[in-house]
C-alpha positions in Angstrom: 124.6 108.7 95.0 123.3 112.2 94.6 119.8 112.2 94.8 117.5 115.4 94.6 113.6 114.8 96.5 111.0 116.3 95.1 107.9 117.0 97.7 104.2 117.2 96.9 103.1 118.1 100.7 99.8 117.7 101.7 97.7 117.3 105.2 97.3 113.9 105.4 99.6 112.6 102.5 103.0 113.7 101.0 103.8 112.5 97.5 107.6 112.0 97.1 109.9 111.4 93.6 113.7 111.2 93.2 116.3 112.3 90.5 118.6 110.0 89.1 122.0 110.6 90.0 122.5 113.0 87.2 120.0 115.0 88.5 118.0 114.6 84.7 115.1 112.6 85.4 112.4 112.6 88.2 110.8 109.3 89.1 107.8 108.6 91.3 109.1 107.2 94.7 106.6 106.9 97.7 103.5 108.4 99.0 104.1 108.1 103.0 101.2 109.5 105.5 102.2 113.1 106.2 103.0 112.7 110.0 105.5 110.0 109.1 107.6 111.9 106.5 110.1 113.0 108.6 110.9 109.8 109.4 110.3 108.4 106.0 113.2 111.1 104.8 115.8 110.3 107.6 115.5 106.6 106.8 116.0 107.3 103.1 119.0 109.5 103.6 120.4 106.8 105.5 120.6 104.8 102.4 121.1 107.6 99.4 122.7 111.2 100.0 120.1 113.8 99.3 121.5 117.2 97.8 118.5 119.3 97.5 114.9 118.9 98.3 112.4 120.8 96.2 108.9 121.2 97.6 105.6 122.6 96.0 104.6 125.7 97.3 100.8 125.8 96.6 99.9 129.2 95.2 96.7 130.7 93.9 96.4 131.7 89.7 97.1 135.1 90.7 100.2 133.9 92.2 99.6 134.8 95.4 100.2 131.7 98.2 97.0 129.7 98.6 95.3 128.9 101.9 97.1 125.6 101.9 101.0 127.3 102.2 100.6 128.0 105.7 101.1 124.3 106.1 103.8 124.0 103.7 105.6 127.1 105.5 104.9 124.7 108.8 106.6 121.8 107.0 109.4 123.5 105.7 110.4 125.1 109.2 110.5 121.0 110.1 112.1 120.0 107.1 115.0 122.1 108.0 115.3 120.8 111.3 115.9 117.9 110.4 118.0 118.3 107.8 119.8 121.4 108.3 122.8 120.7 105.9 120.2 120.5 102.9 119.1 123.1 100.9 115.4 123.3 100.1 114.0 125.1 97.3 110.6 125.5 96.4 108.5 125.2 92.8 105.3 126.5 91.9 102.7 123.2 92.1 99.7 124.9 89.9 98.3 122.4 87.8 100.8 119.3 88.9 97.2 117.2 90.1 95.7 117.7 86.6 99.1 116.5 85.0 99.8 113.8 87.1 96.1 112.5 85.9 96.7 113.2 82.4 100.0 111.2 82.5 98.4 108.8 83.9 95.7 108.6 81.2 98.5 109.1 78.9 100.5 106.0 80.1 97.2 103.7 80.0 96.8 103.5 83.8 93.4 101.6 84.8 90.7 103.8 86.0 90.8 102.3 89.3 94.2 103.1 90.0 93.8 106.7 88.6 91.2 107.2 91.6 94.0 106.1 94.0 95.2 109.4 95.7 98.5 107.9 96.3 99.7 107.4 93.0 98.5 111.2 91.8 100.5 112.3 94.6 103.7 110.8 93.9 103.4 111.5 90.5 102.6 114.8 91.5 105.9 115.5 93.1 107.5 113.4 90.3 106.4 116.4 88.2 107.3 119.2 90.5 111.0 117.6 90.6 111.1 117.4 87.0 110.1 120.6 86.1 112.5 122.4 88.7 115.5 119.9 87.1 114.5 121.3 83.5 114.0 125.0 84.6 117.5 124.9 86.0 119.2 123.4 83.1 
């Protein structure tokens, strides 16, 4: 089944989300230590067909790339090297952490789980992916 992977890249942890086979809904997948992200994706690609990566691009309020954008650029090179056959799209990730916290509260998640940054990261990846898919339709 074809899947789109959403990626909320971070220096320490990277949140991942996955689309349903029809590319309509995004679901949180996992938060992985950034040092292991390429290996995780390779293992995932052995089980599922990845057709696209959507990577969150950190930008400032004025639309210019943020300081963290340089880290994302390095990651994009490594991702393209590991998966040369899979297209990569970028998606503005402004406010995704705020939206992730709001979704967690609205969903009734307990405060102790909301403080868990791994939860925020994979929900942020889900928001990045869902935003991309909604805009594409």
